[in-house]
N, C-alpha and C positions, 0 to 999 in steps of 0.2 A: 323339563320335558315331565310331561302329565306321569304319573305311577301307572305302571302298568304290568309289572312283575313282582310278586310275592317278595323276591327278596330287597325290592326297594323300601321296605319297611322295617323299621321304625326311621331311620335314620333318614330318609328323603321326605319324609312326611315333615318331619322336625326343623329338616333346613327350609323346607317351602316355609313353614309360618312362621319362620325368623326372617325368611326375606318378605314373605306377605306384609307384615308389619311393619308401623312406622320404625323406624331403628332409634327414635329419641322420644316417643310415647308410648305409652300402655295401648290396648286394644280399647278406644272410647265406646264403642257404640255397644251398647246392649241386642242391636238387631243385624239386620243380617250383612249388612254392606263387607266389613274385613271378611268374614267368613265365608259367604259368598266366593268371594274372589278368592281365598283360598281353599274351597274344597272343588270350585271347577276348575282351578289350574292341577289341582292332585288329579281327579279324578275324569276329566274329560266330560263330554256331553253324554258318550255312550254307556258313562256309570249310571247304574239307577240308585238314587238317595232323594230322602224328602226330610224335610223342616217341619217339624209337630210343635210351634210356639205353644208357649203357656203365659197365664194371666199374668203379670208382672206385679208385684205387692206396689199398694198405692202409699204406704206410709211414710213419712218422713226418712224412716230410718230402714229404706227397701233393702238395701242389699243383704239385712241380718234378720228380714221379718219369716225367709221360712229358707228351708234347706233344697227346697224342692228348684228343679234343671230351671235357668233363665229360658234355655229351649233343647231339646233330646235332638238329635240327630243318630236317624241309622243307617251304615251304608249296606247295602245289599249285593254282594260283587260276585254272587253266584259259587263258582269253587272257592274262591279267595275268601281269606278270612272276614269275618263281621268288626266292624269297628261301632263302638259306641261311644259317643264322644260328649263330655260335657263341658260347656261352655259358658264361663262367667265372667261378670266385668271388671276390670282392676280393681273395683273395692275389694273382693277377694283376694287380690294376690297384695292388701297391704294391712292382713290380719291373718296371722299363723293361726289362731284356731277354728277360725272361720275354712282356710286351706286345709285343715286336719279333716274337719267335719265333711267338706267336698269329696276328700280322698274317700272317706269311709263309705260316705253314700253310694259312689261310684261300685265300693266294693260288695255294700248291700244290694245292687243293684245284680251283679253278677249271681250272688247267692242264689237269688231267685230265680234263676236260669239253668243253674248248672244242673241240676238231677233231669233236664228234658232237653239239653243243649246236643244236637244234632253236628255239631262241628268240631274237626279236630282242635281248634283253636279259638279263642277270642282276643280281639286287641282291644285296648281302652285307654282313652286319651282325654287327659283334662286340662284345659285351656283355661287357666286362670289369670286373664288379664296377662303379665306381661312371662307368665310359667306356664311350660307344656310341658305335662307330665305322659308317659306312656307306660300301658302297664300290658301284662301277657299271662293269659292261662291258657294251660295245653290240658287236654283232657287224659294225657298221660299222666298228669300230677295227682291225678287223683285216680287212678285206674276204676276199681266198682262205685267207687261213689258217684259215679258221673251217671248212671243208670238207677240209680238206689231207689226202693219206694220210699215215699215222704215217710218219714215218722213224725211225730208232735213236733209242735212249731219249735219249741224252745230246746229239744232235742237239734233237730235243722239248725239253729242260729248257731249252738256252740260247734257244732259239726263244720258249716262253714267260717266261721270265724277262724279256729285252728287251721284248717286247709287253706284260707287263702292267705293268712300270713307267711307260710311256704309256697306258696304259688305265683301268688305276684310278683313278679321281678319291674325294679324301680330301671327302667332303660335309661333316661336319658332327663334333663332339666335344664333348661336354657336360662333362667333367672341366674342358678346356682354357677352356671359356666360366665356371666358376665360376671356376676361377684370375683369370683375366683379369678381373673382378668384383671380387673381393676384392682383387689389387693394385691396380685402379685408386683405390679408396676412397683409398689412399696415394699417388698418383702415382707408383709403381712398376708401370709400365703395359708388358707384353711388347709387343715390336713389333709382334707379328702383332695383336694386339688392338686396335690404333687404327683400322684402318679394317673397320665393321662386316660390310660386304659380301665381304668379304675373303675367296678360297677358296683352299686351299692344296693342292698336289697330296701325294699321298700318299709321294713322295719326298723331300721336303723334307729328312729325315734321313737322313744319310751312315749305312746299317746296318753297315759295317766300322767305322765309329766311335764307334757306340752298342753293338757288339759288344765292342771294345777298352775301353771305358768301363766293360762291365758287367763285362768279367774282369779290370777292376782297372789298366788304362790309362790313356786320356782325356789331356786335354788340361789339366789340371785346375789346373796352374800358369800356363798364359797366360788365365785366367778372367777375365773381366769383374765387377767389382763395381758396385754401385747407387752413384749419390752420395748416397743418401738414408738416414736413420738413421729407425729404425723406433721412433715412441714409443707408440705405439698397438696394438691387435689385428693378429697378424703375418699376413701373406698367404702362406698352404704349402701345398704340394698336399696334405698331408694334415692332419687336426686336431692341433693343438698343444696341448695340454693344460697345464693351471697346474703340475703337479710338474715339468714339460717347461722353465716358463721361470723357477721361481723361483730357481734357483742361481747364474742370471747376471742378473740382472733391474739389478744395478751397473754389467754395460757396455753396451758400443754393442752392436744389434744389426744387421746388413745385408743385403743379399740378391747371390745369385752365380748367373751360370748355368753355373759351372765348366767354362768352355771346352768345354759341348757346340753341334755344329753345329746345334739349333733354336733359333728366337729365345724362347719362352713358356718355358722350362725358368727356375725361381726356389727355389732354394735358401734358406735362412737361416742365417746364421753367426753366431761372437760374437767380436769383436774384443778379445783378450784383452789386456792391458798388461803392461809387464816389472813383478816377474819372476814374474809369475803363468803367462804364458807358457813360459818354460823352464821351469818345476815341473811345468807340465802336461805338455810334452813329455816328460822324465824319467820321469811317471809313465805315460803312454800307453805310451811305447817300453820302458818296465822295463828302463834302461839301469843299467848297473853294470861294475863293473871285477872280473876274476877271476883270480888270480896276477898273471901280466904282460900279461892279454889285456882289453881295452874291449868291451863287447859289449852290443846290444840287439835286440830283434825290434818291428817295428811294426807294427800293423795298425788303423786307427781305426773303421772302421766297428762300432760294436756289435751289427749285426744276427747273430745266433747263426748264420746259415747261412753267414756268412761270417768266422767265426774264423781267426784265423792260421793256414795251414799251413805255416809254415816252424819249423822246429827248430834249434837251434845247440849243441855239445858242444864243453867245454874240458874235458882232462882231463891230468893230467902222470903219467908213469908211473915209479914207480921199478922199474928191469930190470937185467939185469946191465950193468954198464960205465956205467950213472948214471940221470939222470932224461932219458925222451924227453918230446914234448912233442906232444900231439894235439890238434887243432881243427877241426873239422867245423861246414860250414855243410850244410842239409839243407833241398830246397825243394818240398813236396809238392803234387801237381794230383789234383783229383776225389775228394779226401778224406782222411782223415789215416791211415786203417789203415797204407798202405804206408812212408808217413814216419815215424811212430811206431815200426814195427818196424823199420826202417833205423837209427833214431838209437840204437836200443835195441842193438841186435844186431851192425852192421858194426863199431864200434869194438873191441868184444869179439874180434872174427875176430882182424882186424889188428890187435890187442896179442897174441892167439897166434902169429899168424905172425912177430910181430917179435922176441916169447921164443924162439922155437925157436932162430931166426937167431942173436940175441945168444947161446945158451948156447953156441954153436959158435965164435963169433967177434965179439968185443965192438966190434972195428972191421971191418965188413964193406964189400966194394966198394958204392958208389951204385949202382950197378944191381941187386945181390941186393937191395937195399931196393927200386927201383923195380918189380920183378918179383913181389914180394913183393905191393904194393898191387894192383897188373894181377890177381894170381891172387885174391885175397883178394875183390873186389869184384865182378869178375865170377864167381867161382863163388857167390857169396851172391845174385847175381841170378839166375842158373841154379837154384838151390836153392829159389827162389821160385816157379818154374815147373815146375819136376819134381813139386813137392808136389801141382798139380792134374793133372799127368800120372797121377802114380800112383792118384789117385781115379779117374779115366777114362782108362786106359791104351790102350783098344783103339777107333780112329775109328770104325770097322765097327759096332762095339756099340754106341759111342754115339750114330749115327745112329740107330739101330733104337729108343733107348728114349724114351719118351713125355718130356713137360713135366714131367709129375706127378711121375716117377720122377726125372728129375733134382734139381725142388726139394726133396725131400725128402731127398736127399745131400747137396746144396749148402746148405742152408737149415737147418741142425742148429743152430742158436744157439751152437755150439762150433767146435771146430778146424778141421772141414771150412768152415763161414762164413769163418772167417777167413783160410784158405788162400787161398779163391778171392777175398776180398774185396782181399788183396796184388797176387794177380793186377790187378784191375781198376782199382785205384789205380797212383799213379806218384810218384816222387821222384828230385830229380836228388841231385848227391852232390858235394860239392867240401870235401877234406881236406886238411891240413898237417899233414907231420910233422917234427919237427926233433930232431937229437942233441941230446945233453948238454952239448954246448961251443957248440952253435948256431952250428955252423959248415958244415952242412949241411940244407938246406932241399927236403923233397920235398912236390910240389904234384899232387895227383890229382884231374882234373876229369871228371865225367860228367854231359852236361847243358849249361845257359848261364848258371850263377853265375858271379861273376869273382873272381879272385884278383890283386893288382897290388900287386907289391915295391918299395918306396922305399928308395933308398940313398943316402946322402950322401958325395960321393967328391970331395975337394977341394974342400970348402965349398959343393959344388953337389948339390940332390937330384936324384936319377936315376930312373927310372921303366921297369921290366920287366913285363909282363905275361904272369903264367904258368898261365893257365887257357886252356881252349879253348872257343870258342861251341859248342856241338853244338845246332844247331839249323839249323831251314830254309833262313833268311835268311843262313847264312854258306855262302859260293859253292861252298868246299871239301869242306864236310860234304854239302850237297845233290847235288854230283857223286859222292861216293863212293856214296852210298846209290842212285844211278841208277845206277852203272857194277856194283852189285849186283844191280839187275832190268833189265837190259836188255829193250827192248819195252815197260817199261811206262812209260808216259806220266805216270800219277795216281799213282806211287809220291813224287813230291814235287808236290803241287799246291797252289798258292799257298802256296808257300813253307812247307807243312806237309807231314809225312809221312801219304801218304795222305789229303793235304786236310784232314787233321785234328787234328793235334797238333805243333804250332812246335817242342820237342825231336827230335833224331834220335838220342838216348843218353840212358838212363834206368835206374832202378831200376823193376822190376814194370813196367805198361802191356802186359800179355802178349797184348791184342788186337791188337798190332801186331808180336809174336812168334811166336805160334802159329798153329796154321792154323787158317783160319776157323769152321771147325766149334766150336771150343770158345769162341767168342765168342757166335756165333748161338744154340748149345743151352746152354752150361754156364754164362758171364758173363751174357747176357741174361736168365736166369732166376734170377738171384741177388737177396737181399733183406736188405738195401738195394742197390739195384744201380746204372746209370748215370744221373744227372740227364736228361740228354737222349738216351733211346734210340734216338729216330728217324736222329739224326746215326750213331749207333753202327751201326745197319744199313746206313746208305749207305757207309761208308768199310770197312766189313766185305765188301761185294761187290768191293772194290777188293784185298783180301789174297787174291793169288794165289798167291806164291810167298814165304811168310814165312822167315827173321824182317826186318821192314824196319825195327826198332828195336834197338839195340845198347846192350848192358852192359859194355864193355870201355872203361875209361878211358884218358885221355890222362894220361901221368906225365911232368912236370918236376923236374930236378934242379937246384939251383944252389947251389956252394962259395962262400959269402960270404968267407972271407979271401982270394979272389981277385980280389974285387972291389976291394980295399983300401978299403974304406968304414969310416967310426968312428961308424955308427950305421946302424938298417935297423930295417923293421917291415913286416907284411906284412898288406894289405889285404884282407880275404873280404867276400863278400855275395852275396844274390841278385840275381836280375835286377831286382825291385820297384825297386833301387837307379836301376839305368840307365834304368828306364822313367820316372823320374821328370823325365828331360830328355828330353822327347819328340823335340826337335830333335836332338839326338846320340846318342840310345839304343844305335845302332848304331856308333858311334865312341869303343869303348873304348879302343883304341892310339891312336887320335889325338887326342881331346879329354878323355874321362871320367880316365883315368887319370892323365893330369898335373897335372889341378886337383884330385882326390885326395890324390895325392901332396903337392903344392905347400901344401896345407892343411893335412896331418895334419905335414907337414915344420915349415913355419913354428909350428904349437904342440907342438911334438914334448917340448921341455924344458919345458912347462907343465904342473901337475898339474890335468887336466883329461880329461873321459872322450871320448877321439877321434872313438870311434864316435858319439857324441851329437852332434858339432860337424859330422860330416860329414852327420850325416841334416840336422841343422841348415840347413847351406848348403844342401842339396838340395832342401828344402824353401822356401824363399825367403832365406835369411840373415836379413838386418837388416830387411827387410819385412814387419814383424808383421802386418800385413792378411794377407798371403799364407800365412805360418806357422798364423796362427790360422785363416783359410779350411780348410788342409789339416786343421788338426784338430777341429775343431767344426762343421764343414758338417752339415745335419741331411739326411741322406740316407738313404734303407733300402736302398742298394745299397753297394757298394766303389766309390769313387772313385779308389784308388788300389790296387797290388799291395801283397802283403805282401812288406815289407821286411826282412831281417836285416844287420847290420854286425857286423865283429868285426876289431879290429885289435890285431894281434899285435905288442910290442917284441921283436926281435931284438936288437939291438944300442945302445948307448949309454944 
């Protein structure tokens, strides 16, 4: 029966949604078919509604290109409540991060309406593939806020965000019900499913924890695994196909919450016995030894959207005076273009600088090499930005160009596209340079990778951190940025540059280095572009006196003979290695570096891959279930950050 009474909401609408969709498939169409059927059944011909289609993204990554509605439907029911429906295809249901963004977008939409809303209540509905969520806001929850005079934008945002957190009521979630039902058949019951009448508030999930897990952090190593072994059909938030099960049918299968704060998350993982577990870790991390260096790069998530953006380079250069040793770790973000370009081009530039120096003097002063590294890295970064300025040298002319004209220039699928994307994406840099005698080591750091020197002095292993954490959580770096932008409170916001990016120094990322017009007119018109354009528009409004991010590295030099050591090694890694220890991730000097040096030192004389051993220790060491969980958990999105480790044997 069509909905005709207010008291039919929301249970009736949710039930009809469940009836109208195919029981065994998600809503596949982005267009009107399934939704027209639902809407007409719910409201009938006498009910007034309209659909306002939005232009769909055209990239290969369409579902992630923007957080704009696929389409927005507004129901005008006279005296009955207004419903705003946010409808997206099933790809949104398979990514928890995007689902969070979709829910937040619906709340932002309400925030813009609250001060003029004439109705006693608003209903909101998110249809994300197989998931339906209904929200309710009543004007009585806000008292005088509903008609208050509009204050400044930032104050309004804070007030609404705080108010909405308590006003939004989480009413139902079909997907959760189905998961709980499947899990219950095998006594693997989420805590929230034990009480049929329980209603959970919308904010049971900590948004920051969810964002961190989406980015690749999370607290997966402290996950709680179920004590149940699955012997029958497997409860899973997504269909488990036969070909997913056949390779592992002889192994124990369990479920885990992966340390997430919500109570209903269950993901399957496979417990691998030894030696299968060690072999699988080596295979996935592609651990190998090159020259005197052990190296690996690890990202276990098989989703193509989350392919590893780390790069490593191991190069031995025959130069005047002997062989120099170049080791590099590069951590890309927002895409692969900049990190690929940096890993390919920057070593050649450094080699050229070094060759020019050695042709004049085969034993230069350490400061000469340090200056050369600084010059090579900073000028390389500047050249990336200059290439865009060469395309659009006049800001006044750029402001007068149409979007179509700009798109025609920047989306040529050739050199212009490559130039722009190198500015849109970014990469950290961690480089070590060692002279032929392995007496002098230089480390150049730009970003938040880590370099740790271990030396055996008098029979004891000593630790020295040779990198600098260039991110907003480093008080010294945050203060440096603030001192360069006096009076701009948002230059470092929530430990992020302009409230948007963690690193304070990197290659690329010219949205934080060039005037805002280049982001709003050029970068936002590039294709493929930003994953979440709306977030870019928000932080671009804070871009007042660029640059906010630096391309100048920190350089440290160590003269090994002066340390009186008989063995030495250098550990280099991306920040994913630190993030594997959520408790101590910011304690590189106090905790992590010592732990790493102790492990490598105790295994230094053994013929084993030291990088692989470090990764195994970070993932759980001898805890087979914990390591298995990190390798085999069947999640659709990243549960850990890309992790690259390099161990260079210098002495002994």
